[in-house]
N, C-alpha and C positions, 0 to 999 in steps of 0.2 A: 321558550311549555312548560308552562306550570308539571315536578316533576308526577303528577295525575295523570294528566294528559301525555306526556312525557312515556309514561309509565303501560299506556294504554293503545300510546301507536308501535312501543317498539315490538308488544303481545303482538298488537297483527301486521305486522311485519314477520317475524316471528313462523307464528305457526301457514300465512300462506305462502311464504319464499319453500318450504317441503312440497307443500301440494301444488304449487307454480311448477314445479323440477316435477318430480310426480307426474302429470299435466305432459310436458315440455319430451319423459324421459318415451312417455307409453303411445306422444304424438309423432317423434322424431325417431328416438330408435328403433320402434316394433314396426315392422311395417304392416297395415292395419288388414292382412290378409293374417300375423299371428297374431295380432289379436281377438282377430274373432275366432280365429280357430283353438283360440286358448279359454272365450268366455264358451263355446258349442259343448268342448270336452267338460265346461264346467270345473267344480273343485279338483282341480289336484296339488295338496294341497298332504297327505295322505303318504303319497310317490312321493312326491318332493323328499319327502320324510326320512325315509325308508332310502334314496339314496344321499343324503346329503351324513347319515348313519354310517353307508359302505364307506364312500368317501372318508370319513376321521377314520373309520378298521385301518381303511384303506392305503392312509399317511403310515400307519404303525408302522407298517411293510406285513401285516397276519394276512393275507390277500386267503388260505382260507378260508379268518374266521369271515369273512370280507364278501365272499363266493355267499355263508352262510346267510346273511344277513340281505344278500340280494338274492336269496329266492325269497323273504316275504314280497318284494312287490313282484315279483309274476306269478307270487301265488295269485296277490292278492290283482291284478293285472290281467289273468287270465281270467277269475272268478270275474268282472265287470265289464271282458270287453266286448259278450255281446253290445247293450249298454252303453260301450263307448263307444264301437267302432259306428252304431244306425243311427249316435248324435252327427257322427263327423266323421268319415267315413277317409277320408284323405290327411287330416289331421293323427285321426289314431296310428294311419301308416305311417306318419313320420315319430309318432313317439315310439310305436310297438319296433319300427327299424333302428333306432337309439335305442331301444332296452336289450333287443338282440345282440344287435352288438358291446356294451357289456357282456352280457351274460355270457358270451363270445369268448372276452377279455379273462374275465374273472376264471372261467371251466377250463382254458388252455391245458395240455397238459405241463404245459412250465407256461404255468403267467408272469405279461410285462407291466415291469409298476408300469414305465410311464405308458403302457397300448394302455391299461385301466386304469390310470389320471386319465387318457382324452378320450376314453372313451364316458367313462361316467362322468363328466365335464362338461360330455356331447348330448347325455342323456339327463339331465340338469338343468340344463342347456332350449332342450330341448322342451319337458315339461312345460317348464319357463312360458315359453312361446309357441306350441309349436308353427313350425312351415311344412304345410301342406302337400304333398306329393304333386306329381305333376297329375293333371285331372285327364277323365275322356282319353281313355290309352285301349287300347283294341282289347279286349275282356281272349284272354290263352285258354284255348280247347286242349282236352285231351284225348286220346279216344272217342271224340266229339261230346264230350265234359267240360267246364266251365269249372276251369283253376283258379282264375283269378279277379277279380273285383273292374269298375274300371280305375281303377284306380294304376291299375298294372301292379299287383297288392297282392300278393299270391293272400287265398281266401285263406283261413284258419280248417287246421287242416283235422280239426276233431271235427267239422263240418261234414265235410265229406267223410270219413271214415263213421257216424253218423248215418251218413246215408244207404252204405256198405251194411252198416251189419241192420240195419232199418227191416233192406230189403234181403240178406239171407233168413232173415228171421222164421222158425222153425224148414226151413231146407240147410238144409248138405252140404257147405262147398267145397264145390270140386278144388285140389289139390291145386292146380297153376291160383285159383282164386285165392287157396286162403295163403296161397307162399306169397299172396301180391299186399294182403291181408297185412300178416307179420309188415312184413316189409315199411308197412303204407305207420302200422303203430310205433314203428321201430323208430324209423325217421322223423313223426311226431312227434314222441317220448325226447328225438336229441335235437326239437326247435329249427327242423326243416318243413317247415313249412310248404315248400315247392318242395323238391323230392318226393314227401309225405300222398298231398296229394297225384302226381304224377301217378304213382303205385294204385291209389286209391280207384279215379277214372279208370284205368286199367280194369281193373278190380271190376267196376261196377258195368260196366261194358260189356264186361262176360256174363253178366247176370244178367236171367231176365224178369222180365219186368212182374 
């Protein structure tokens, strides 16, 4: 084979191999549901970049600095939560759960380096291929008010707190309601959506329309 043709053929092979490899990984390593979920949430590279930074910082042993960096992810994720959740509630829930695990690991009273490493790796993997939580779960009610969605994930605590705030607009909250509202805010700030929603739902049930 003439050198020019040989070089051309070699170039074609070098280009084709990575492309074929990517297709094979996408088709055979990632489940179709994960590929679809990742696509439905759109470009998550900004979140993944923050996790990569956090992993690099954690690897140095400075878990305080790592916690500060992961807070950037929490802010960005919360800012876009409504849009992402509407795009694919199940995939959103999978990433949200992985993110919560990472936040919890880094914010422990005495963070464990291995737990942090594992949680961050799991979050990074979930961002790359969100695996939806089980769908069509019974919606849970507290005092007759829904506190979870159809995937079994707790509703964003800000949602019920907002409903309570709107319902109390222009009204003086009874002591019991005010106490429940304060507890809901405290739990929401601690990323404990489930308990925050329970307090909000109880308060909402006590406030007349």
